[in-house]
Each structure stands twice: as C-alpha cells, then as structure tokens.
C-alpha positions in Angstrom: 40.0 34.2 -1.2 39.3 35.4 2.4 35.5 35.7 1.8 34.9 32.0 1.5 36.1 28.6 2.5 35.5 25.2 1.0 33.2 25.0 -2.1 31.0 22.5 -0.2 29.7 25.2 2.2 29.0 28.0 -0.2 26.3 28.7 -2.8 26.4 30.9 -5.9 24.3 33.8 -4.4 26.2 33.6 -1.1 29.6 34.0 -2.8 28.3 36.8 -5.1 26.8 38.7 -2.2 30.1 38.3 -0.2 32.0 39.8 -3.2 29.5 42.7 -3.4 30.0 43.5 0.2 33.8 43.2 0.3 34.7 44.8 -3.1 31.5 46.6 -4.2 33.2 48.9 -6.7 35.5 46.2 -8.2 34.6 45.3 -11.8 33.0 41.9 -12.3 31.9 41.7 -15.9 32.6 43.8 -19.0 30.3 42.8 -21.9 31.5 43.6 -25.4 28.8 43.2 -28.1 31.6 43.4 -30.8 29.6 46.1 -32.5 31.1 49.0 -30.6 29.1 48.9 -27.4 30.8 47.9 -24.1 28.8 47.6 -20.8 30.5 47.2 -17.5 29.1 46.0 -14.1 30.8 46.1 -10.7 30.2 43.4 -8.2 27.6 45.5 -6.4 25.8 46.6 -9.6 25.7 43.0 -10.8 24.3 41.7 -7.5 21.6 44.3 -7.6 20.8 43.3 -11.2 20.6 39.7 -10.1 18.2 40.6 -7.3 15.9 42.3 -9.7 16.0 39.2 -11.9 15.2 37.0 -9.0 12.2 39.1 -8.1 11.0 38.9 -11.7 11.3 35.1 -11.7 9.4 34.9 -8.5 6.6 37.1 -9.9 6.5 34.7 -12.9 5.8 31.8 -10.5 9.3 30.3 -10.4 10.0 28.5 -7.2 12.7 26.4 -5.6 13.5 23.4 -7.9 11.7 24.8 -11.0 13.6 24.8 -14.3 13.9 27.5 -16.9 15.5 27.2 -20.3 18.0 29.8 -21.5 18.1 29.9 -25.3 20.6 32.8 -25.3 23.8 33.8 -26.9 26.4 35.5 -24.7 24.8 38.5 -23.0 24.4 40.1 -19.6 20.9 38.7 -19.3 22.3 35.2 -19.3 24.5 35.9 -16.3 21.6 37.7 -14.5 19.3 34.8 -15.1 21.8 32.2 -14.0 22.5 33.9 -10.6 18.9 35.2 -10.2 17.5 31.7 -10.5 20.2 30.5 -8.1 18.9 33.0 -5.5 15.5 31.3 -5.6 16.9 27.8 -5.6 15.7 27.4 -9.2 17.6 25.6 -12.0 18.7 26.9 -15.3 18.9 24.8 -18.5 21.2 26.5 -20.9 20.8 25.2 -24.5 22.8 25.6 -27.7 21.4 28.4 -29.9 22.1 26.2 -32.9 19.6 23.6 -31.7 17.1 22.4 -34.2 13.4 22.4 -33.3 13.3 18.7 -32.4 16.5 19.0 -30.3 15.2 22.0 -28.4 11.8 20.4 -27.9 13.5 17.3 -26.3 15.6 19.4 -24.0 12.7 21.6 -22.9 10.4 18.7 -22.3 13.0 16.4 -20.7 14.1 19.2 -18.3 10.4 20.1 -17.6 11.1 23.8 -18.1 8.4 26.3 -17.1 9.8 29.3 -19.0 12.0 30.0 -22.1 14.2 33.0 -22.2 15.5 33.8 -25.7 16.5 36.6 -28.0 14.7 37.9 -31.1 16.9 35.7 -33.4 15.4 32.5 -31.9 12.0 33.8 -31.0 10.1 31.8 -33.7 11.9 28.7 -32.7 11.1 29.2 -29.0 7.4 29.9 -29.7 7.2 26.8 -31.9 8.7 24.7 -29.0 6.4 26.3 -26.5 3.4 25.2 -28.6 4.7 21.6 -28.4 5.6 21.6 -24.7 2.6 22.1 -22.5 4.6 22.8 -19.3 6.1 26.0 -20.8 4.1 28.9 -19.5 5.8 31.8 -21.2 8.5 32.9 -23.7 10.4 36.0 -22.6 12.6 38.0 -25.0 15.9 39.5 -23.9 17.7 42.3 -25.6 16.8 44.5 -28.5 14.4 43.7 -31.3 11.6 42.2 -29.3 8.1 42.9 -30.8 6.1 45.2 -28.5 3.3 42.6 -28.1 5.6 40.1 -26.5 6.9 39.7 -23.0 10.0 41.9 -22.8 12.5 40.7 -20.1 14.3 44.1 -19.9 11.1 46.1 -19.5 9.8 43.9 -16.7 13.0 43.5 -14.8 13.6 47.2 -14.7 10.6 47.7 -12.4 11.8 45.0 -9.8 13.4 45.9 -6.5 17.2 45.7 -6.0 17.0 44.1 -2.5 17.5 40.4 -2.2 14.4 38.3 -2.6 12.7 36.9 0.5 13.2 33.3 -0.5 14.7 30.4 1.5 18.5 30.2 0.8 19.5 27.3 -1.4 21.8 24.6 0.0 25.3 23.9 -1.5 24.0 20.5 -2.6 20.9 21.9 -4.4 21.0 21.7 -8.2 21.7 25.0 -9.9 21.8 23.9 -13.5 21.2 21.0 -15.9 23.9 21.1 -18.6 23.1 18.8 -21.4 26.0 17.0 -23.0 26.9 17.9 -26.5 25.2 14.8 -28.0 28.0 13.5 -30.2 26.3 10.1 -30.2 22.6 9.9 -29.4 20.2 11.8 -27.1 22.1 14.2 -24.9 22.3 13.5 -21.1 21.5 16.2 -18.6 24.3 16.8 -16.2 23.1 17.9 -12.7 25.3 20.7 -11.5 25.0 21.8 -7.8 26.0 25.1 -6.3 29.0 23.3 -4.7 29.9 21.9 -8.1 30.2 25.4 -9.5 32.3 26.6 -6.6 34.6 23.6 -6.9 35.1 24.2 -10.6 35.9 27.8 -10.1 38.3 27.2 -7.3 40.1 24.4 -9.3 40.8 26.7 -12.2 41.6 29.7 -10.1 44.3 27.7 -8.3 45.6 26.2 -11.5 46.3 29.6 -13.1 47.1 31.5 -9.9 44.1 33.8 -10.4 44.1 37.0 -8.3 41.6 39.9 -8.1 43.8 41.9 -10.5 43.2 39.3 -13.3 40.6 39.4 -16.0 39.3 36.4 -17.9 38.6 36.8 -21.6 35.5 34.7 -22.2 34.7 34.2 -25.9 33.2 30.7 -25.7 29.4 30.3 -25.4 28.0 30.6 -21.9 25.5 27.8 -22.6 28.4 25.4 -22.3 30.2 24.4 -19.1 33.6 25.7 -20.2 32.6 29.4 -20.1 30.7 28.8 -16.9 33.2 26.6 -15.0 36.5 27.9 -16.3 36.0 31.6 -17.0 33.0 32.9 -15.0 33.3 30.8 -11.8 37.1 31.1 -11.6 36.8 34.9 -11.7 34.1 34.9 -9.0 36.1 32.5 -6.9 39.1 34.8 -7.0 37.3 38.1 -6.9 38.6 38.8 -10.4 36.7 40.0 -13.5 35.4 38.7 -16.8 35.5 40.4 -20.3 32.6 38.6 -22.0 32.2 38.9 -25.8 29.0 38.3 -27.7 30.7 35.4 -29.6 34.1 34.2 -30.7 35.7 36.3 -33.4 39.1 35.1 -34.7 39.6 38.5 -36.4 39.0 40.5 -33.2 40.2 38.1 -30.5 43.5 39.7 -29.7 42.2 43.2 -30.3 39.6 42.6 -27.6 42.2 40.9 -25.3 44.4 43.9 -25.5 41.6 46.5 -25.3 40.1 44.9 -22.2 43.6 44.2 -20.6 42.8 40.5 -20.2 45.3 38.2 -18.5 43.7 34.8 -18.8 41.6 33.0 -21.4 40.1 29.7 -22.4 40.0 28.2 -25.9 40.0 24.8 -27.6 41.8 23.5 -30.7 39.5 24.8 -33.4 39.6 28.5 -32.4 43.4 28.2 -32.0 43.7 27.0 -35.6 41.3 29.8 -36.7 43.5 32.4 -34.9 46.6 31.0 -36.5 44.9 31.3 -39.9 44.5 35.1 -39.5 46.9 37.5 -41.2 50.0 38.3 -39.1 49.8 41.5 -37.0 52.9 42.1 -34.9 50.9 44.2 -32.4 49.0 41.1 -31.3 52.1 39.9 -29.5 51.8 42.9 -27.2 48.9 41.4 -25.2 48.8 40.8 -21.4 47.7 37.2 -21.6 49.8 35.1 -19.1 47.8 31.9 -19.5 45.5 30.5 -22.2 44.1 27.2 -21.1 42.9 24.9 -23.9 41.7 21.5 -24.7 41.9 19.1 -27.7 44.8 18.4 -30.0 47.0 20.9 -31.7 50.2 20.0 -33.6 53.8 20.9 -32.4 54.1 23.3 -35.4 50.9 25.1 -34.3 52.2 25.3 -30.7 55.4 26.8 -31.9 53.7 29.3 -34.3 51.4 30.4 -31.5 54.2 31.1 -29.1 56.2 32.9 -31.9 53.3 35.1 -33.0 51.3 35.8 -29.8 53.5 35.2 -26.8 50.5 34.1 -24.8 51.5 30.9 -22.9 49.3 27.9 -23.5 48.2 25.3 -20.9 46.5 22.2 -22.2 44.1 20.5 -19.9 41.4 17.8 -19.8 38.0 17.9 -18.3 34.3 17.1 -19.0 31.0 18.7 -18.2 30.7 15.8 -15.6 34.0 16.5 -13.8 33.4 20.2 -13.1 36.9 21.5 -12.9 39.7 20.0 -15.0 41.1 16.9 -13.3 44.2 17.0 -15.5 46.1 20.1 -16.5 49.6 21.2 -17.4 51.4 22.8 -14.4 51.5 26.6 -14.2 54.9 26.7 -12.5 56.4 23.4 -13.6 57.3 22.0 -17.0 54.4 22.3 -19.5 54.2 19.6 -22.1 51.3 20.9 -24.2 51.3 17.9 -26.5 50.0 16.2 -23.4 46.9 17.0 -21.2 49.2 17.5 -18.2 49.2 16.1 -14.6 46.4 15.5 -12.1 45.1 18.8 -10.7 45.2 19.4 -6.9 42.0 18.0 -5.4 41.5 15.4 -8.0 42.7 11.8 -8.3 42.9 10.3 -11.8 44.1 7.0 -13.1 44.0 4.8 -16.2 42.2 1.5 -16.0 41.2 -1.4 -18.3 37.7 -2.6 -18.9 37.5 -4.4 -15.6 38.7 -1.4 -13.6 42.3 -2.6 -13.0 45.0 0.1 -13.4 47.1 -0.3 -16.5 50.9 -0.1 -16.6 52.7 3.2 -17.3 52.7 3.7 -21.1 49.7 1.5 -21.8 46.4 2.8 -23.0 43.5 2.8 -20.4 40.3 4.7 -19.8 40.5 7.8 -17.6 38.6 7.5 -14.3 38.4 10.3 -11.8 37.8 9.9 -8.1 35.6 12.5 -6.4 32.4 13.3 -4.5 29.2 13.5 -6.5 27.6 16.9 -6.1 30.9 18.5 -5.1 33.9 17.6 -7.3 31.9 15.4 -9.7 28.4 15.8 -11.2 25.5 14.9 -9.0 24.2 12.6 -11.7 22.3 12.6 -14.9 18.8 14.1 -14.9 16.1 11.4 -15.0 18.6 8.8 -16.1 19.6 6.5 -13.3 21.0 3.9 -15.6 23.5 6.2 -17.2 24.4 7.7 -13.8 25.1 4.2 -12.5 27.2 3.4 -15.6 29.3 6.6 -15.2 29.6 6.9 -11.4 30.9 3.7 -9.9 32.1 3.4 -6.4 33.3 7.0 -6.1 34.9 7.0 -9.6 33.7 8.7 -12.7 34.3 6.7 -15.9 35.0 9.2 -18.6 34.9 7.1 -21.8 38.2 8.8 -22.8 41.3 6.7 -23.5 44.8 8.0 -22.6 48.3 6.9 -21.7 50.8 8.2 -19.2 54.4 8.9 -20.2 57.4 8.0 -17.9 56.9 11.3 -16.0 53.2 10.9 -15.4 51.9 13.3 -18.0 48.6 12.1 -19.6 48.3 11.9 -23.4 44.9 11.7 -24.9 44.4 8.8 -27.3 40.7 8.7 -28.2 37.2 8.3 -27.0 36.7 4.7 -26.0 33.8 4.4 -28.3 35.7 6.1 -31.1 38.3 3.3 -31.6 38.2 1.9 -35.1 38.3 -1.9 -35.2 40.1 -3.0 -38.4 41.0 -6.6 -39.1 41.4 -7.3 -35.3 43.5 -4.2 -34.7 42.3 -1.3 -32.6 43.1 2.0 -34.4 42.9 5.3 -32.5 41.3 7.8 -34.7 43.2 10.6 -33.0 46.6 9.1 -34.0 45.6 9.1 -37.7 44.2 12.6 -37.4 47.4 13.9 -35.9 49.4 12.7 -38.8 47.0 14.1 -41.4 46.9 17.5 -39.7 50.7 17.7 -40.2 50.2 17.8 -44.0 50.9 21.4 -45.1 47.8 21.4 -47.3 45.4 20.3 -44.5 43.5 22.7 -42.3 41.6 20.1 -40.3 40.3 16.5 -40.5 38.3 13.8 -38.8 38.8 10.1 -39.1 36.0 7.7 -38.7 35.3 4.0 -39.1 32.8 2.8 -41.7 31.4 -0.7 -42.1 33.6 -3.1 -44.1 32.5 -6.6 -45.0 36.0 -8.0 -44.9 37.8 -6.0 -42.2 35.0 -5.1 -39.7 35.6 -1.4 -40.4 37.5 0.6 -42.9 39.2 3.9 -42.1 37.8 7.0 -43.8 39.4 10.4 -43.4 37.3 13.5 -43.9 39.6 16.4 -44.7 39.2 20.2 -44.8 42.0 21.5 -47.1 43.8 24.7 -46.1 42.5 27.8 -47.9 39.1 26.3 -48.9 37.1 28.9 -50.7 33.6 28.4 -52.0 33.9 24.6 -51.7 36.8 24.4 -54.1 39.7 22.3 -52.8 42.6 24.8 -52.7 46.0 23.6 -53.8 44.6 20.5 -55.6 44.9 18.2 -52.6 43.9 14.7 -53.7 42.9 11.5 -52.0 46.0 9.8 -53.3 48.2 12.5 -51.7 46.6 12.2 -48.3 46.8 8.4 -48.3 50.4 8.5 -49.5 51.3 11.0 -46.7 49.8 8.6 -44.2 51.4 5.5 -45.7 54.9 7.1 -45.1 54.1 7.8 -41.5 51.8 5.1 -40.2 51.6 1.4 -39.9 49.7 -0.1 -42.8 46.6 -1.0 -40.7 46.3 2.6 -39.6 46.3 4.1 -43.2 42.9 5.4 -44.4 41.4 3.5 -47.3 39.2 6.5 -48.3 39.4 10.3 -48.1 36.5 12.7 -48.5 36.9 16.4 -48.8 34.6 19.0 -47.2 34.8 22.7 -46.6 34.0 22.3 -42.9 33.3 19.7 -40.2 30.1 19.5 -38.2 30.9 20.5 -34.7 29.3 20.9 -31.3 29.3 24.3 -29.6 32.7 23.7 -28.1 34.4 22.4 -31.2 34.0 18.6 -30.8 33.5 17.0 -34.2 30.1 15.4 -34.5 31.4 12.2 -36.0 28.0 10.5 -35.9 26.9 13.1 -38.5 29.9 12.4 -40.7 29.1 8.6 -40.5 25.5 9.2 -41.3 26.4 11.3 -44.3 28.9 8.7 -45.6 26.4 5.8 -45.2 23.7 7.8 -46.8 25.9 8.6 -49.8 26.8 5.0 -50.0 23.2 3.8 -49.7 24.1 2.1 -46.5 26.3 -0.3 -48.4 29.2 -0.1 -46.0 32.9 0.3 -46.8 32.8 -0.6 -50.5 30.3 2.2 -51.1 32.9 4.7 -49.9 35.0 4.3 -53.0 32.7 6.6 -55.0 
C-alpha cells in the first residue's frame, strides 16, 4: 500500500491513476459473462478506458456535482462509468435492475439524474422513466443488443481520447455516489458516499482479510449495491489486487468460476450460501484457493459445518451497512472465529450497544448497535435531501444503526434483530431472528421469515412464512405442515415465542442483497385476510 496514505487524502481517480503508474501491467478486473466470454483489463488498460468514459460524459454535458443513473447488471461499463464520473467530480446513482417503473421513477427524480445508462433488457423501462422525469436528457445503451437508432455507449466511447480529462480534480470529501437503501420499509433513503468513504471501506476490508497484490476477489454480488463496491472492488483497488467479476451470481457455477479464475477471497450473504449448499456435491469444489469468504446474515451451525466439510473455504461473518462504509464488526482473520456471531469491532471503528436513551447496556443485554466515526470518511456523509433522517441516524458522532445485538462474555457481537422488527406479543418483545433460527434447523425447511401481524388480544401474533426444502412447482415437498412447524417450535421455544400461524411459499421476496422484504410479506398477509388482523391469518 505504498502508493497511498490515509483514505481522507485520496480520491477514486487519484488512487486508480497511482496503480496504473506503479503496476500498469498488473490485472485489475476479469469480467466473466458466464456464457463463455472472459474479458480482462490491466490497471493501465482500465484507467485508459475510464478516461475515455470521462471524456464522453463531459461531451454529454456532465459536470462536477451532476448525477447519472446506472440501471446496469454487472459489466465492465458499470466500472468505467463509476470511475469515469469520479474523474469529473460527478456522482453515480446505481439502481437495482429489478426496480419497478414507479420505484425507478422515484430514484431518478429524487437524485435529479441527467442521464440514464442501461442495457437492452431494461431499455423500455428506462425510456418510460425518461418520459416522466424532465431532467433526464438522454438514455444510453451499454453492451450488445442496442437498436441502431439509439445512443450506443460503446460506439461513442470508442472515439474518445485515452488521456485524462482536463477537469478540476475532485476533493476527497466530494460525493462520488448516492446509494439508495434497499427499501425494506418505505421510500428508500439515498446514502451520500464520498471519495474518502470509498477508500475507507476498501482499506478496512483489505486490512481485515490481509489482502495483497497477489489476491483476487471473486465478485458475484450486484455492483449496484454497496457490498460489491465497498468490500470487493474497493478492497482490491486499495491493495493493488484484482477482481474476477461475474455477470451475476450462479450457484451452479460459483466454485467452478472461483477455481478457473484462481480467486482467493469472496463476499457472500446467507441466502447464496444456502443455495450453494443445496447444489449437488462435487468433490473437486474443495480444491479451490479461497482463503476467506466474508459473509453477512444468519446461517445455522449445521450449515457452517457442511460448508467447511464440502468447500474448505474459510468463512468470516461480519456486520455492516451501506451507511457505515466498511464493516465495523467482523470476525478476526487471525484470532478465534465465532461465525455464529458477527465478530469483534474492526480496526478503525468504535462500536457499542446502547438503550433507547443512548446509555450503554451491560454485557449480555440487548442493545442497539451504534458506531462512532467521521461523516464523509468512515461514516456516510448523510442522506440525500433528507436532513431529518440524517439527524436521526447521525447523532453526536455516532451512527444509530437500528440493529439490535448483544455481546457475549468475550466481546463478540451477536445479531438479534432490526429494532423495528421486534414483535410485541402480550407485553413480551420477541426477536423474529430467534424464532427464524429455530425454524431453519428443521430438516424440512429451506428458509423462513417471521413477522408480526395485528392481533386484537395480544397486540401482535407471530406468523412464520416457510419455504420447504425441495419445493418444486409450488408443491410443498415432504408434506411439511403447519402443525409440524408449530410443534417443532413449541419443543424449543418459550410459549410466547411460538408462532400461531404458518404460511408456505416457494420463495421469499428479497432485496438485491438477500434481505427479506418483510413489509411485502405483511402486506400479502393483510391483503389475504382482508385487513382483519391476526384472526384472519387462520385461513
């Protein structure tokens, strides 16, 4: 890391240019489209591609502080636009490709984007939104399949110069992106991410997993989310390492790609881990070079054991948010890993658990995670055009996460639940995650979500939404019944934690990074019950 110092004095283009000077021929990104085509870029080649992209953006009228929306799946163009915009001091707004028209319209309008970059699969959606957002001046199409009459990004950028643009250099405290939160409750909030934020995130992960220039990150998660940007791309850039980027996550091909591209580090979350464990056993998958797979969200002890036995790819659970940049809590690389916990505070972060008034709770008690840091460096700069939410989240140098946890006797943090996801039943607070953990241990259960639904007598009733193992075509494999799930819980949980109702589904609605969209489940339940509350759930 001799080419840079603290994150607070560097910018994205400055660090990339430093890498292109010091190790011009070293690989930076290998893109695998999962259809047989692999494209590689060295640091020098990528920097030149970024320069061409910056020139094109400038010709399209993009200036310092302007915003552009990226409605893109994983591709090289995404990376070039991210860093090309950064060279101009412009701001990217990556959005989920699964967004509905109304969701996308809100994000584009709220961010005041001037351009939309997309691919042919989402062209109609992008053009529809452009018609409803007057500030959008153009829709540009990346990749193959663009109709000849439309503005083709690849054709235009090919004619731009490779030299750096003659634009004022951005400052480390300038915004480089607006990353909208996943919207598990209401309207998503736009997290303002500075250049220094990105560098801080990358350095934190690079230190945590001891990344070196010889390492290669396997990036299978979507680039439009902070995980792939912070943990995979930025850690590689911070360490002078490389990234193997796949077009999407494929459980069937994950380890094949890891082995083929000689990847040493990767990032996942619980749902893909379960999908990988559901794949047929192939002994050759244990012959991978992965020395660290960081992950978030809950898996069971049995799943951890099976992963180690089948894949020999050491896991490291962590905790972080879009707002915290790097992971403030992570299991130690060299010390004892307790992967049923989120780990210990990461170097450079101070975390603690507090009650509703901000007072620290005793060891072993449940409290909300708060993280101390510097807005615009180790914490988000704030929420875009939402001073009220910013003030609620950033208080006196502490970020209030909304996540509940407890610490064990050795200081390891154990996730309990979202503060707003606690179920209130007859005066008792029930953590949904505790009930979910028990249900997931059932051999006939693939996944589940537990929610509270209105109940006239008990405030809320507990409802479990269960995805049975081996679901095919909507049929519940193995004949798993509501009575069986409730009985399983009754043997393992206090009575007030046992679900009253069980619903079966063949999947769960999720955000792009696997968080279950419980507000959708609640809406579906209440709609089916005619808004009648808990009693209607018996049908």
